[in-house]
C-alpha positions as CSV (number, residue, x, y, z in Angstrom):
1,Q,-3.4,79.1,49.2
2,V,-4.2,79.6,52.7
3,Q,-2.3,78.0,55.7
4,L,-3.7,77.5,59.0
5,V,-1.3,76.3,61.7
6,E,-2.2,75.4,65.1
7,S,-0.5,74.6,68.2
8,G,-1.0,74.1,72.0
9,G,-2.8,70.5,72.1
10,G,-1.7,68.1,74.4
11,L,-2.9,66.0,77.6
12,V,-3.9,67.4,80.5
13,Q,-5.8,66.5,83.8
14,A,-9.6,67.1,84.3
15,G,-9.8,70.6,85.8
16,G,-6.6,71.9,84.0
17,S,-6.1,74.5,81.2
18,L,-4.7,74.5,77.9
19,R,-4.5,77.5,75.2
20,L,-4.7,76.6,71.5
21,S,-3.2,79.1,69.0
22,C,-3.8,79.3,65.2
23,A,-2.1,81.5,62.8
24,A,-3.4,82.2,59.1
25,S,-1.0,82.8,56.2
26,G,-1.1,83.2,52.6
27,R,-3.9,84.5,50.4
28,L,-5.9,86.3,52.8
29,F,-8.6,88.4,51.6
30,S,-11.9,89.5,53.2
31,I,-11.7,87.4,56.5
32,I,-15.2,87.8,58.1
33,G,-14.4,85.1,61.0
34,M,-12.3,82.6,62.7
35,G,-13.2,80.0,65.1
36,W,-12.8,76.4,66.6
37,Y,-14.3,73.4,66.0
38,R,-13.8,69.8,67.4
39,Q,-14.5,66.2,66.7
40,A,-14.4,63.4,69.0
41,P,-14.1,59.6,68.1
42,G,-17.2,58.7,66.8
43,K,-18.9,61.9,66.6
44,Q,-19.7,64.8,64.1
45,R,-17.5,67.9,64.3
46,E,-19.2,70.6,66.3
47,L,-18.6,74.4,66.6
48,V,-16.6,75.1,70.1
49,A,-16.3,78.8,69.4
50,Y,-16.5,81.4,66.8
51,A,-15.4,85.1,66.7
52,S,-16.9,87.1,63.6
53,N,-15.7,90.5,62.8
54,A,-18.9,92.0,64.3
55,G,-20.7,91.1,67.4
56,S,-20.0,88.9,70.3
57,P,-18.4,85.5,70.0
58,N,-20.5,82.5,69.7
59,Y,-19.7,79.4,72.1
60,A,-21.2,75.8,72.2
61,D,-23.3,75.8,75.4
62,S,-21.0,72.9,76.7
63,V,-18.1,75.5,76.9
64,K,-19.5,78.6,77.8
65,G,-18.0,80.3,80.9
66,R,-14.9,77.9,80.6
67,F,-13.5,78.5,77.2
68,T,-12.5,81.9,75.8
69,I,-11.9,82.8,72.1
70,S,-9.9,85.7,71.4
71,R,-8.4,87.3,67.8
72,D,-5.6,89.4,66.9
73,Y,-6.9,91.0,63.8
74,A,-3.7,92.4,62.7
75,K,-1.8,89.1,62.8
76,N,-4.5,87.0,61.5
77,T,-4.5,84.8,64.6
78,V,-7.1,83.1,66.8
79,A,-6.7,81.5,70.2
80,L,-8.9,79.5,72.5
81,Q,-8.2,79.4,76.3
82,M,-9.6,76.6,77.7
83,S,-10.1,76.2,81.5
84,S,-12.0,73.8,83.8
85,L,-11.6,71.1,81.2
86,K,-13.5,68.1,81.4
87,P,-12.8,64.3,80.0
88,E,-15.6,65.2,77.5
89,D,-13.6,68.0,76.0
90,T,-11.2,65.3,74.6
91,A,-11.2,65.8,70.7
92,V,-9.1,66.9,67.9
93,Y,-9.6,70.6,67.7
94,S,-9.3,72.3,64.2
95,C,-9.0,76.0,63.4
96,N,-11.3,77.6,61.2
97,L,-11.0,80.7,58.9
98,Q,-14.1,82.0,56.9
99,M,-13.4,84.6,54.0
100,E,-16.0,86.3,51.7
101,L,-15.5,87.0,48.2
102,L,-18.2,88.2,45.6
103,G,-20.8,87.2,47.9
104,R,-19.5,83.4,48.6
105,L,-17.9,82.1,51.7
106,Y,-14.8,80.2,51.7
107,D,-14.1,77.9,54.5
108,Y,-10.4,77.1,55.3
109,W,-9.2,74.5,58.1
110,G,-6.1,73.7,60.1
111,Q,-4.7,70.2,60.3
112,G,-6.1,69.8,63.8
113,T,-4.6,69.4,67.2
114,Q,-5.3,66.8,69.8
115,V,-6.7,67.6,73.0
116,T,-7.0,64.9,75.7
117,V,-8.3,65.2,79.1
118,S,-7.7,62.4,81.7
119,S,-10.0,62.0,84.6
């Protein structure tokens, strides 16, 4: 079993900042990346930021320059620093963990944390 525990969501005014954290535990094997996705009401889940073991992190165009993803490889954690928040950033944010075993990719998800940005 793999557990992802998120924290840090909440209510913030536009222009403010929030920091999300996610800690992975359990049967962790070949982690290839960790990231954050979000889903707003009535919309599909979308990638926010993803940090693989190699290369630079990927960001959604809508958050570039405002959000920063960081990983602690030793602790199996990932954080998302969100600044200059906008009402359109309001969504449930979920932590994602990808592992690889024998050529197959496995995705694991946190329970999600609500981020609400008021105008």
